[in-house]
C-alpha positions in Angstrom: 0.0 0.1 -0.1 3.1 2.4 0.9 4.7 1.9 -2.7 1.6 2.2 -4.6 0.7 5.7 -2.5 4.3 6.9 -2.7 4.2 6.2 -6.4 1.2 8.4 -7.2 1.8 11.1 -5.4 5.5 11.0 -7.1 4.2 10.7 -10.7 2.7 14.6 -11.3 6.3 15.6 -10.1 8.2 13.2 -12.3 6.2 13.7 -14.9 6.4 17.7 -15.2 10.5 16.7 -14.6 9.9 15.0 -17.8 7.8 17.8 -19.8 10.5 20.3 -18.4 13.6 18.6 -19.3 14.0 20.1 -23.1 14.1 16.7 -25.6 17.9 15.2 -26.2 19.5 17.1 -22.9 22.5 15.5 -21.7 22.0 15.6 -18.1 25.3 15.8 -16.1 24.9 16.1 -11.8 27.9 18.0 -11.2 28.0 17.0 -7.5 27.4 13.5 -6.0 29.6 10.9 -3.6 30.5 7.6 -3.4 31.8 5.3 -0.3 31.3 6.0 3.3 31.1 8.8 5.4 31.4 9.0 9.6 28.2 10.8 9.6 26.5 7.4 8.9 26.2 7.7 5.1 26.8 5.7 2.5 26.5 5.4 -1.6 27.6 2.1 -3.5 28.1 2.4 -7.0 24.9 0.6 -8.1 23.0 3.0 -5.6 24.3 6.2 -7.6 23.3 4.4 -11.1 20.0 3.3 -9.9 19.6 7.3 -8.6 20.8 8.5 -12.4 18.8 5.8 -13.8 15.1 7.4 -12.4 16.2 10.7 -14.7 17.6 8.4 -18.1 19.6 5.9 -18.7 22.1 8.3 -19.9 22.6 10.3 -17.2 26.4 11.2 -15.7 27.6 12.2 -12.9 31.1 14.2 -11.8 31.6 12.0 -8.1 34.2 11.7 -5.0 34.5 10.5 -1.8 32.7 11.0 1.5 34.0 11.7 4.1 35.6 8.4 4.6 36.8 7.2 7.6 39.6 4.7 5.7 41.1 8.5 4.6 44.3 8.3 5.7 46.7 9.2 4.8 45.1 12.3 2.1 42.5 9.9 1.1 44.4 7.6 -0.8 41.5 4.7 -0.4 38.7 6.3 -1.0 39.7 7.9 -4.0 40.9 4.7 -5.6 37.7 3.1 -4.8 36.0 5.7 -6.6 38.1 5.5 -9.5 37.5 1.9 -9.6 33.6 2.3 -9.7 34.0 5.4 -12.5 35.8 2.5 -14.8 33.2 0.4 -13.9 30.4 2.4 -14.8 30.3 2.8 -18.4 30.8 6.3 -18.3 28.3 7.5 -16.1 30.3 8.2 -13.1 33.2 11.3 -13.8 35.6 10.9 -10.9 37.0 13.1 -8.9 39.6 13.1 -6.2 39.0 14.6 -3.0 42.2 15.6 -0.8 43.1 16.9 2.4 45.5 19.9 2.0 47.3 18.2 5.5 48.3 15.7 4.0 50.3 16.1 0.5 47.2 17.7 -1.2 49.8 18.3 -4.7 51.2 14.4 -4.4 47.9 12.8 -4.4 46.3 15.1 -6.9 48.3 14.2 -9.6 48.7 10.3 -8.4 44.7 10.5 -9.3 45.0 12.7 -12.2 47.5 10.4 -13.4 44.8 7.4 -13.0 42.0 9.5 -14.4 40.6 11.8 -12.0 39.0 14.5 -14.0 38.1 17.1 -11.0 39.5 18.0 -7.8 37.2 18.1 -4.1 38.0 20.2 -1.5 35.5 20.1 1.6 37.2 23.2 4.0 34.7 22.1 6.8 35.0 18.5 7.0 39.1 19.0 6.6 39.1 22.3 9.0 41.1 24.3 6.8 40.8 27.9 5.5 41.9 29.2 2.1 44.6 31.4 3.4 46.9 28.7 3.2 50.4 27.9 1.1 48.3 24.3 0.2 45.4 26.2 -1.1 47.3 27.8 -4.1 49.0 24.6 -4.8 46.2 23.0 -5.1 44.8 25.5 -7.5 47.9 25.3 -9.5 47.2 21.3 -9.4 44.4 22.2 -11.2 45.4 24.7 -13.6 48.5 22.9 -14.7 46.0 19.6 -15.8 43.0 21.8 -16.5 40.1 20.5 -14.6 37.8 21.8 -12.6 37.8 21.9 -8.6 34.7 22.1 -6.6 34.6 22.9 -3.3 31.8 23.0 -0.3 30.2 26.9 0.3 27.6 25.6 1.8 26.1 25.3 5.7 28.6 25.4 8.7 31.2 27.6 7.3 32.6 31.0 8.5 33.4 33.5 6.1 34.9 32.6 2.8 36.5 35.7 1.6 39.9 34.3 1.2 38.5 31.7 -1.3 37.6 34.7 -3.5 41.1 36.1 -3.0 43.0 32.5 -4.1 40.3 32.2 -7.2 41.1 35.8 -8.3 44.7 34.6 -8.2 44.1 31.2 -10.6 41.2 32.8 -13.0 42.3 30.0 -15.2 40.6 27.3 -12.8 37.3 26.6 -13.3 35.6 26.9 -9.7 33.0 25.2 -9.0 31.3 26.2 -5.5 28.5 23.8 -4.3 25.3 24.3 -2.8 24.5 27.7 -4.7 27.3 29.3 -2.5 25.2 30.4 0.5 28.3 30.4 2.7 28.5 33.5 1.1 26.7 34.0 -2.1 26.4 37.3 -1.8 30.0 37.9 -1.3 31.3 35.5 -4.5 28.7 37.2 -6.7 30.2 40.5 -5.8 33.6 39.5 -5.7 33.9 36.8 -8.6 31.2 38.2 -10.9 34.4 39.0 -13.4 36.0 35.4 -12.8 35.8 33.9 -16.2 35.0 30.3 -14.9 33.2 30.5 -11.6 30.6 28.1 -11.5 27.7 27.6 -8.8 25.9 24.4 -8.6 22.2 23.9 -7.2 22.5 21.2 -4.6 21.0 22.8 -2.1 17.7 22.3 0.4 16.4 25.8 -0.1 14.7 26.7 -3.6 14.6 30.2 -2.0 18.4 29.7 -2.0 18.7 29.0 -5.4 16.5 31.2 -6.9 18.2 34.2 -4.9 21.4 32.9 -7.1 19.7 33.4 -10.2 19.1 37.1 -9.3 22.6 37.1 -8.4 24.5 36.1 -11.2 24.0 34.8 -14.6 22.4 31.8 -15.5 25.6 30.4 -17.6 27.3 30.4 -14.1 24.7 27.5 -12.6 24.8 24.2 -12.6 22.3 21.3 -11.7 23.5 19.1 -8.9 22.0 16.7 -6.0 24.7 16.2 -3.5 23.4 12.1 -3.5 23.0 10.7 -0.9 22.1 14.0 0.9 20.0 14.7 -2.2 18.1 12.9 -4.8 18.9 13.2 -8.7 15.2 13.1 -9.2 13.9 15.4 -6.9 16.9 17.7 -7.4 16.8 18.2 -11.1 13.0 19.2 -10.5 13.9 22.0 -8.5 16.7 23.0 -10.9 14.1 22.7 -13.7 11.3 24.0 -12.1 13.2 27.4 -11.0 15.0 27.4 -14.7 11.8 27.5 -16.3 9.4 29.3 -14.3 11.1 31.8 -12.3 14.3 32.5 -14.4 12.2 31.7 -17.6 15.0 30.4 -19.9 14.5 29.1 -22.9 15.3 25.4 -23.8 19.0 26.2 -25.4 19.8 27.9 -21.8 17.5 24.6 -19.9 20.4 22.1 -21.5 23.0 24.0 -20.3 21.7 24.3 -16.7 20.8 20.4 -17.1 24.0 19.0 -18.3 25.5 21.7 -21.1 27.5 24.2 -19.3 29.4 21.5 -16.5 30.8 19.4 -19.6 32.1 22.3 -21.3 34.1 22.8 -18.0 35.3 19.4 -17.9 36.3 19.2 -21.7 38.4 22.7 -21.5 35.9 24.1 -23.8 34.4 27.5 -23.5 31.9 28.3 -21.4 28.6 30.0 -22.4 28.5 33.8 -22.4 27.4 35.3 -19.3 24.1 37.4 -19.5 22.7 39.7 -16.9 20.9 37.7 -13.8 17.4 36.5 -15.4 15.5 37.0 -12.2 14.7 40.3 -10.1 16.0 41.0 -7.0 12.8 42.1 -5.5 9.7 39.1 -6.8 6.0 39.4 -6.2 4.9 36.1 -4.3 1.8 34.2 -3.3 1.7 35.1 0.6 -0.2 31.4 0.8 2.4 29.6 -0.8 5.1 31.3 0.7 3.6 30.3 4.0 3.3 26.7 3.2 6.9 26.6 2.0 8.1 28.2 5.1 6.7 25.1 7.2 7.7 22.8 5.3 11.2 24.5 5.6 10.3 23.9 9.4 9.7 20.8 9.4 13.1 19.3 7.5 14.9 21.8 10.4 12.9 19.3 12.7 13.4 16.4 10.6 17.0 16.7 11.5 16.9 18.2 15.2 17.6 15.3 17.4 21.3 16.0 18.0 22.6 12.9 17.5 23.0 13.4 13.9 20.3 11.0 12.5 16.8 12.1 10.3 13.3 10.9 11.7 10.8 12.1 9.6 8.0 11.8 12.3 10.0 15.0 13.6 8.2 16.6 10.5 4.4 16.1 10.8 4.0 19.0 13.1 5.0 21.4 10.3 3.3 19.4 7.4 0.1 19.3 8.9 0.3 23.4 9.2 1.2 23.5 5.9 -1.7 21.8 5.3 -3.7 24.3 7.5 -2.9 26.8 4.6 -4.0 24.3 1.9 -7.4 24.1 3.1 -7.8 28.1 3.2 -11.3 28.8 2.2 -10.3 31.7 0.7 -7.3 30.4 -1.5 -7.4 33.4 -4.3 -5.6 32.7 -7.5 -3.3 30.2 -5.2 -6.4 27.5 -5.4 -5.3 24.8 -7.8 -1.6 24.7 -6.2 -3.0 24.9 -2.5 -5.1 22.0 -4.2 -2.3 19.7 -5.2 -0.2 20.7 -2.5 -2.7 19.2 0.4 -3.5 15.9 -1.5 0.9 15.4 -2.1 1.3 16.2 1.7 -1.6 13.7 2.8 0.2 11.0 0.8 3.6 12.5 2.7 1.8 12.3 6.4 0.7 8.5 5.5 4.0 7.1 4.2 5.7 8.7 7.1 3.6 7.2 9.4 3.7 3.8 7.9 7.9 3.9 8.5 9.9 2.1 6.9 12.0 3.0 3.1 8.2 4.9 2.5 9.4 7.7 4.9 12.0 8.4 2.7 10.3 8.8 0.1 7.8 11.2 2.1 10.9 13.7 2.4 11.6 13.6 -1.1 7.7 14.4 -1.5 8.2 16.9 1.3 11.0 18.7 -0.8 8.8 19.1 -4.3 6.3 20.1 -2.5 8.5 23.3 -1.0 10.1 23.9 -4.4 6.2 23.7 -6.1 4.7 26.6 -3.3 8.5 28.4 -4.0 8.4 28.6 -7.6 4.6 28.5 -9.1 4.2 31.5 -10.9 1.8 34.3 -9.7 2.6 37.1 -12.3 5.0 38.7 -14.6 8.5 40.0 -13.1 10.8 42.5 -14.2 14.2 42.2 -14.0 16.4 44.7 -11.6 
């Protein structure tokens, strides 16, 4: 019963993703992981391929190790595992090496690049470093020498990241991917790196509002789709990227193709990136108050879901906030948002039932919550004029 409820509830979002994705789009997820993490997350090759297959049989992914307990020295063994998985993937997995600036990062980068790595990943929160160190310039220099992109965690849990902007400006030839919509310093990055020829921002972010604001601050030609799996899911993350790209940023089919994979492919292949245009989204935007309330309560639900203090994610903690979002959706005077609120209520009813059923159905409910939040944040309410 739970599987049937979940499939029925997810079907409209999957169908909408297929409708939004232009024909002949080569989808490339710019941010995925394999292996094991100290926080208990893990992902094997078979599971990553299955997640990519939910979107399409030719979808590819840029992939690097999780924060593996077996990472010393310098992520050598996790990097070797990712390189081996990539070799088994039939071209679906594009391997990056992950580095620790304190453990021979230049040597490990060169070792992995010689064995087929096509990018470098740095996580300054997990490795507890800041970019004002000599190793940072040395790592950028290796990326420049090899002509590969460098992806950096720029999401939650970070202090000011101005030093990353400094080193990026010293190495403008390096394609730099700022993960998680650059929310650790989105305004700072957008301002200071406005003239950087190769900075990209990936969309692997919980909040659709962070990604919408990204489209208001930087050119759409510098934004690339990403999921952060296993923390996100490829299909749900692509829904968010396409929904924002099509309904908020008003991108055409060619621009959506670049967002979904074309721009990241160009960076990997060393080809020129698309010419940047002005940001597509107004910095002051019209919203539906009813839909905004529903999206906000679901944000609170996600915060509750991870609020146990022990690192676990318990979907039952989100139930009061789902219920609160449903009170909005049952407004007897819904105004122009009536149809959208009815869809929200139907989907959240299914999410509640899946969470109460428990097991893997509860995990699907989390994806439904995110899809509803994205839908509420992006449903058009009127024309907008870019600032």
